[in-house]
DOPA-391188 format. One record per residue (C-alpha): x, y, z; residue in one letter. Coordinates in steps of 0.001 Angstrom, whole numbers, padded with zeros to 6 digits, always signed. Last residue first. Layout:
N
XYZA...
// end
This chain:
585
+031935-028942+017131X+029936-029878+014494X+025848-030309+014243X+025493-030343+010908X+022239-030227+008363X+022065-031193+005031X+018064-031104+003908X+017208-028312+005483X+015897-027149+002114X+018725-024120+001771X+020944-027052+003062X+020444-029665+000192X+020536-026468-002265X+024071-025479-000723X+024805-028860-001602X+023646-028834-005179X+025330-025303-005935X+028219-027767-005310X+027746-030346-007211X+027145-027805-010328X+030323-026195-009532X+032156-028858-009650X+030616-030151-012706X+027775-032755-012340X+027368-036224-014033X+024973-037071-010928X+027154-039910-009609X+030249-038228-010254X+029871-034309-008826X+027194-035793-006124X+029867-038265-004862X+032654-035992-004942X+030892-033164-002935X+029717-035432-000346X+033358-036478-000651X+034523-033089+000482X+031646-032583+003102X+033004-036241+004955X+036362-034316+004851X+035169-030708+005930X+032887-032646+009121X+035809-034807+009907X+038854-032502+010337X+038271-029254+012065X+034140-029979+013036X+034698-032984+014830X+031492-034646+015221X+027832-035012+014148X+026809-034888+010497X+023167-035436+008810X+021730-035945+005288X+017712-035693+004686X+016773-038112+001903X+014651-036774-000950X+014899-039948-003697X+017877-038495-004915X+019900-038432-001851X+018641-041876-001603X+019861-043085-004405X+023268-040549-004360X+023652-042764-001012X+023192-046141-003547X+025134-045069-005745X+028237-043774-003270X+027812-046889-001299X+032611-047146-001021X+032675-043385-001052X+030465-043208+001895X+032700-045340+003321X+035194-043988+002692X+034082-040579+004591X+033126-042450+007635X+037286-043503+008080X+039339-046160+007289X+043441-046205+007960X+045032-048581+006105X+047069-051678+008343X+043508-052353+009431X+041406-052515+013207X+042940-049049+013639X+040402-047004+011107X+037038-048564+012612X+034752-047480+010205X+031105-049176+010236X+028460-048759+007617X+024650-049512+008712X+021771-049790+006315X+017914-050163+007610X+017844-049286+011291X+014380-049792+012884X+013935-053297+010798X+014073-055135+014122X+017524-056364+013662X+019129-053331+012679X+017718-051774+016374X+018818-054631+017841X+022430-053941+016591X+022412-050599+017524X+021130-050704+020999X+023939-053818+021260X+027045-052049+019917X+026056-048986+022132X+029877-047623+021312X+031590-050194+019178X+035118-048490+020595X+036489-051770+022380X+036023-054630+020225X+035544-052496+016973X+038272-050149+017267X+039355-046684+016265X+035860-045290+016048X+033136-044946+012938X+029134-044858+011960X+027809-044313+008890X+023978-044504+009940X+021139-045296+007428X+017452-044785+008228X+014232-045624+006177X+011383-043062+006551X+008168-044600+007784X+008065-043336+011131X+006754-045532+013644X+006708-042632+016816X+008844-045032+018986X+011384-045947+015989X+011768-042937+014710X+012371-040926+018372X+015333-043992+019230X+017077-043760+016411X+016857-039823+016223X+018293-039821+020359X+021054-042635+019296X+021717-040025+016253X+022092-037192+018277X+025114-039112+020298X+026539-040879+017427X+028891-037671+017183X+030972-039200+020470X+032975-041319+018022X+031947-041228+013992X+028315-039520+013308X+026758-039647+009414X+023362-040314+009912X+021153-040402+006614X+017318-039662+007013X+014590-041420+004339X+011637-039097+004604X+008095-040718+005316X+008123-039057+008859X+007317-035432+006738X+008755-032587+009375X+012030-033976+008724X+014586-034505+011965X+016359-031684+013522X+019690-029510+013905X+018974-025560+012638X+016273-025538+015491X+018695-025825+018445X+017392-025722+021593X+019730-025530+024376X+018394-027461+027955X+019624-026363+031016X+022172-028334+033310X+023237-028127+037234X+024620-031614+038440X+023292-033473+040791X+025392-036368+042334X+025358-040116+043071X+028884-040414+041659X+030365-037652+039385X+033974-038359+038570X+033395-038605+034884X+030834-035522+034522X+034306-033186+035860X+036509-035056+033995X+034124-033993+030479X+033484-030838+032285X+036996-029421+032548X+039011-031433+029957X+042112-032279+032761X+045750-032193+032654X+048622-033792+033743X+051628-031266+034266X+055264-031441+032173X+054520-028767+029533X+051612-031311+028143X+049339-034120+029628X+046623-035650+028418X+042805-036307+029921X+039496-035420+027663X+036610-037619+028655X+034590-038490+025612X+030908-037681+026242X+027447-039375+025087X+024765-037614+026882X+021441-038978+028610X+018625-036734+029128X+015542-038477+031363X+012111-037609+032396X+010198-039951+029879X+012811-042035+028013X+011819-043111+024565X+009802-040513+023968X+012239-038170+025183X+014606-038984+023159X+018138-039898+023990X+021653-038779+023262X+021607-034837+023444X+024644-032880+021541X+027335-031863+024416X+027407-028468+025261X+029714-026748+027976X+028012-024008+030047X+030578-021008+030387X+032625-019799+033479X+033053-016056+033571X+036889-015130+031895X+039411-014167+033496X+041451-011211+033960X+039491-009463+037171X+039981-012602+039125X+043816-011082+039049X+043038-008145+039988X+040165-009088+042676X+042823-011482+043999X+045661-008209+044941X+048976-008652+042972X+052384-008802+044980X+052879-012798+043760X+052194-012290+040197X+054544-014809+038941X+055958-015171+035047X+056336-018679+034624X+053996-019728+036747X+051536-017178+036457X+051107-018289+032388X+051049-022188+033449X+048955-022122+035846X+046337-020209+033456X+046393-023061+030924X+049134-023631+028557X+048160-026639+025872X+048960-024537+022502X+049236-020864+023661X+053130-021089+022724X+053027-022457+019449X+049862-020077+018745X+051846-017238+019665X+055206-018410+017355X+052851-018446+014518X+050946-014613+015308X+055219-013423+015627X+054621-010883+012888X+051239-009833+014718X+052763-008304+017750X+051451-010877+020396X+054857-012837+021559X+056923-009728+021864X+054285-008211+024379X+054598-011796+026302X+058816-011355+026103X+057996-007865+027606X+056368-008263+030213X+054195-005602+031483X+052396-007499+034037X+048648-005807+033626X+049284-005179+030070X+050607-008610+029157X+047594-010737+031397X+045256-008782+029187X+046513-009739+025652X+047329-012910+027094X+043709-013418+027915X+042550-012953+024743X+045093-014215+022793X+044394-017581+024025X+044610-019892+027327X+043284-023348+027973X+041608-023528+031647X+041086-021103+034817X+037378-020310+033483X+035950-018465+036094X+032648-018918+038531X+032750-022082+040094X+036313-023230+041062X+037841-020016+040811X+034840-018249+043056X+034900-020357+045361X+038907-020130+046456X+038744-016566+045871X+035835-016287+049021X+032667-015017+048031X+031136-011192+046828X+028365-011073+044836X+028126-009801+041113X+026817-013536+039654X+030464-014558+038287X+031958-013783+041915X+033148-010779+043095X+036254-011683+045715X+036812-011917+049163X+040061-013511+050150X+039693-016777+051975X+042095-018709+049100X+045219-018129+050427X+046923-016285+047537X+050569-016764+046845X+049831-017260+042974X+051508-020393+042611X+049695-021815+045589X+046777-020699+044777X+046973-021933+041411X+047628-025389+042749X+044929-025263+045175X+042595-024484+042179X+043769-027220+039875X+043806-029859+042595X+039927-028659+043096X+039388-029294+039292X+037002-026749+037692X+032998-026765+038645X+030585-027629+035398X+027566-025793+034317X+025902-028246+031673X+024180-027194+028413X+022244-029928+027393X+022081-030174+023279X+018944-030135+020807X+019468-032572+018047X+015832-034830+019016X+013875-032575+021168X+013916-031197+024401X+011395-030827+027580X+012305-029203+031265X+009145-029485+033042X+011793-029729+036371X+010216-032021+038464X+011246-035364+037207X+014560-034511+034530X+016815-037860+035485X+019917-037540+034498X+021819-040549+032208X+025865-040208+031300X+027270-043020+028764X+031209-042398+029130X+033786-042314+025887X+037240-043624+027660X+039628-043705+025081X+043066-046024+024450X+040793-048744+024134X+042209-052529+025173X+039541-053295+027836X+035675-052094+026426X+034879-048869+025649X+030868-047335+026898X+032062-046586+030012X+029318-046152+032781X+027379-043275+034645X+024222-043711+035410X+020780-041643+037161X+022795-038498+037832X+020280-035934+039564X+019583-032862+037770X+020106-029779+039762X+018091-027699+037253X+020205-024173+035843X+018590-020995+036654X+020507-017877+034760X+021432-020582+031676X+017740-021622+032001X+015304-023385+034238X+011701-022193+034007X+009965-019577+032297X+011545-018759+028516X+014798-017137+029021X+014811-013592+028284X+017254-010592+026183X+016223-007626+027128X+014146-004105+025873X+012490-001846+028189X+009305-002385+029917X+006284-000303+027383X+004334+002471+028812X+004170+004899+025865X+005947+008263+025575X+004269+011213+022772X+006714+011215+020180X+009881+012725+019224X+010290+012927+015295X+012315+010079+014234X+015836+009456+012810X+016648+009141+016741X+014746+006531+017710X+016547+004396+015078X+020475+005193+016742X+018946+004794+020573X+017699+001071+019036X+021266+000277+017480X+022311+001096+020951X+019741-000770+023325X+020617-004048+020484X+024512-003862+021146X+024034-003021+024784X+021794-006610+024963X+024489-008468+022818X+027274-006716+024851X+025093-008008+028561X+024317-011878+027291X+027724-012683+025237X+029601-014683+028001X+031182-016790+025218X+032999-013719+023258X+030658-011304+021632X+032247-009119+018395X+029975-005435+018577X+029963-003671+015455X+029663-000489+015257X+026136+001277+014878X+024447+003124+011759X+026615+001495+008920X+025947+002521+005858X+025585+000384+002794X+027609+001160+000002X+028545-002012-001039X+032049-002131+000610X+030701-001347+003596X+028337-004655+003379X+031281-006295+003395X+032933-005139+005945X+030208-005938+007951X+029625-009361+006681X+033397-010041+006623X+033615-008675+010619X+030649-011287+011492X+032236-014400+009522X+035266-013426+011409X+033734-013685+014997X+037577-014822+016242X+039881-015964+013575X+041967-017637+016409X+039816-019396+018188X+039695-019286+022147X+038593-015663+021894X+034488-017639+021153X+032394-015660+018542X+029253-013663+018383X+029291-011153+016270X+026595-008636+015872X+026227-006642+012681X+024584-003493+012141X+022874-001904+008841X+021386+000689+006650X+021006+000255+003106X+019875+002748-000199X+023794+002528-001128X+023486-001702-001476X+025150-001853-004403X+024419-006011-005642X+026662-008566-005285X+027955-010060-008390X+031601-009771-007841X+030997-012390-005261X+031485-011522-001627X+027580-010628-000662X+026960-013893-002902X+028893-016559-000593X+027946-014841+002774X+024023-015871+001713X+025351-019179+000748X+027511-019917+003446X+024765-018692+006302X+022897-021237+007155X+026361-023386+007415X+027332-021451+009940X+030458-018989+008267X+034125-020112+008523X+036925-018555+010533X+038393-021810+011004X+035626-024043+012686X+032672-021722+013472X+031653-017735+013001X+028204-017083+014957X+025935-014218+013189X+023736-011318+013937X+023040-008986+011354X+020731-006379+011521X+018972-004647+008626X+017247-001554+007707X+016320-000806+004268X+015287-004112+003034X+014032-004220-000495X+017362-004418-002191X+017896-006947+000614X+016346-010036-001898X+019207-009964-004091X+021618-011111-001511X+019261-014058-000956X+017298-015307+002468X+015774-018623+003494X+019452-020077+004511X+020133-017157+006760X+017066-017678+008537X+015179-014851+008978X+014034-012602+011686X+011128-009940+011511X+010497-006593+012647X+008128-003395+012277X+009403-001244+014628X+007169+000001+017506X+008997-000408+021001X+007007-003312+021370X+008078-004567+018334X+011957-004208+018643X+011487-006203+022010X+009904-009269+020162X+012636-009097+016745X+014973-009450+019783X+014430-012064+021368X+014174-013645+017484X+017297-012788+016964X+018693-013752+020000X+017408-017306+019860X+017973-017614+015835X+021851-016128+016723X+022252-019253+019585X+020989-021810+017588X+024089-024112+017702X+025402-023440+014082X+023829-019660+013390X+023817-017290+010451X+020515-014803+011654X+019015-011858+009602X+016897-009319+011162X+014980-007322+009213X+013906-003599+010460X+011314-001883+009307X+011296+001288+010891X+007902+002936+011675X+007089+006604+011649X+007188+008401+015350X+009504+005728+016333X+008384+004520+020169X+009731+005937+023212X+010310+003755+026017X+013743+005623+027007X+012286+009180+026357X+015066+010999+023662X+017638+013282+024391X+017715+016040+022099X+021165+017293+021599X+021159+017313+018035X+018732+014480+017352X+021608+012388+015883X+024296+013373+018584X+021842+012035+021148X+020850+008742+019922X+024925+008367+019192X+025062+009465+023017X+022776+006589+023977X+024542+004231+021755X+028416+004761+023355X+026457+005094+026536X+024923+001298+025774X+028424-000026+024558X+030693+001138+026819X+028725-000562+029806X+028902-004020+027742X+032416-003319+027591X+032839-002597+031138X+033923+001261+032039X+036825+002623+033016X+037916+004494+029487X+040909+002255+027849X+038247+001436+025105X+037261+004812+023932X+033587+006313+024940X+032003+008806+022290X+032256+005537+019728X+032755+007198+015994X+029495+008681+014569X+025988+006551+014017X+025331+007632+010445X+022079+009502+010593X+018806+007634+009875X+017219+009308+006182X
// end
């Protein structure tokens, strides 16, 4: 039986990065469980460990990471398999001895869609005893959200309460997850190896997070910009752009439902303001995100996030400058005040309020997060547009705390003119068209949520799919905000788009949204669902997606003559069968 891992040997205040600390703790845990005998790094277990890796994912990252870890675990001699949480029940855990959970969190601390059923089962009073189970949890999240990695935390704590044994401390990863996730995996493997007798060493490459050959996250493709045009018409309060890029010569491929990841640079004017306020001249040498030395100004432009603040950033800064006011804000009893303070503020606001003129550039850069690629739902089909990829992007510009602000990536894209943009394809297997081309499809995507459905409609039209297509679209005003209007009306005329329901919120005194149109078409929507239709939602997670989900359950309850509990179970079944999929942000 695997020995329970001792508390971490290396404390958080040790002079190591989080990734280095995680690896060292894992290595030392292996020594501990062997009574001080170190295992060769390339050895395999003497007895096979059956390792089940469950993933909870909204955009595909946890799924991709899980599959990569399973490949590496098999090379180390484990009998490993990766499984979608939607296809797994709490009762099945009775047959699992070693479990790894890799899960993201989205919205207000919610589980990903594919994890909701298992999450609910485990948190219920009917959850089974798991005294036989040994497990470890990896969380994927974003510290910009208050409930950072909440889903991973809940799985971890609940498994412990159900009697399972935690064999390695949970690691909660921020957006820059690769190194921390890799160290967690290596640490888990060290503990699992430590429960075995020492085998003969074999030649095997160490586990690693790998990308597919060619262009990817660590090696983006410089995609030539082909088109950049505003989709809104005069009178609109919005700026929504259609962007087309060439993929010629890249061998990059994507499927409808995938996303395009874009590496942006920060606004040069914002960087100049930040340098002025901090007192740096920008020529000082610092270490960039790739570990190589470069001028500070270039690092601030391309390597580090100088945008919105979050609690984690404020905690780092508070320790750095020892400011009583910030220490008070960070106290648990002042969480509401902290949320108000952080809203709309950026690093420029923080260093203006609390100057750091006597600091070293390297110390300041150490406070910043690495710049992360932004993901945008792809708005085209490769079948319809070979060697091209299209985006539909809402441009973010606003004013707060006396300063004009820009969305980092959206305004970067808006200002591109005949310029190459670094990109790679982010696969999202959790948002896919039906394998059966005769199945009907219902698509709900207001605003820029139209993007993947433009891709869906192009693909289904070009492929000659026989299933019907129904689109719910909405925005502010029909005259100025009906995105891709000519294309959509053309698809109606040629019979590719069988039903279209529109909701323009500002065209009448009362606000009308897509969920209201769903209610008006409740009976027909129910018929489509009962006939096997697949339902898709894309757009804002905080409001729209919740309102649509609530309306869907009301429609199912009413039209299906069900109780609210039965309607909720019906929705869970739709998700389990991958007939209800969401691409929300």
